C-alpha positions, 0 to 999 in steps of 0.5 A: 174880669173885675178884680176884687180891688176894683181894677178892671182887667181888659186884657186877654192874658190877665196882665193888668195893663197899667200895673207894670208901667206903674211898678216900673216907674216906681222901682226902675227898669232894672229892678222891674226886670229882676222882679219879673224874672224872680217872680217867674222862676219862684212861681214855676218852682211853687207850681211844680211843687203843688202836686206833691202837697195835695195831702198837706192842705196847710202847706198847700194853702201857704204856697197858693197864698204866696203865689196869689200875693206875688202875682198881685205884685206883678199885675198877674191878676188872672193868676192871682184870682185863680190862686185866691179861689183855690186858697178860699176853697182850701180854707173851707175844707175843699181839696185842690183838684187837677183842674185847679192846677191846670188853671194855675198853670195856664194863668201863669203861662199866659202871663209869662207870654204876655208882651208887657212881660216878655218885652221887659224880660228881653231888655238888656240888663244894665251893667253895674258899675 
């Protein structure tokens, strides 16, 4: 899988293997953990909302676009690529099909289960003080 930005994704899960460590080194472990947790929560909510939006192509496109951008931020390249494909289709007048939602859900679950993600989420939070 080759992302459009030229980053090669060699993982099975679609997690760009160097993205999370770089992000984590830029923002720190705690902010990385919180960002991942927020991404997973907000993306799950968006995915749950998508079936209700099939008749509102503009709103559907906005939600899919948001998933794409957030996925790129946290290195979920497969999910981002799936969202981009759907977004382009919506822009060009296509409808989102059940298989599109299935692919998004599978990409999301694969990312959530990836060791690079789950290990960062299982780290204890740093107490503020």
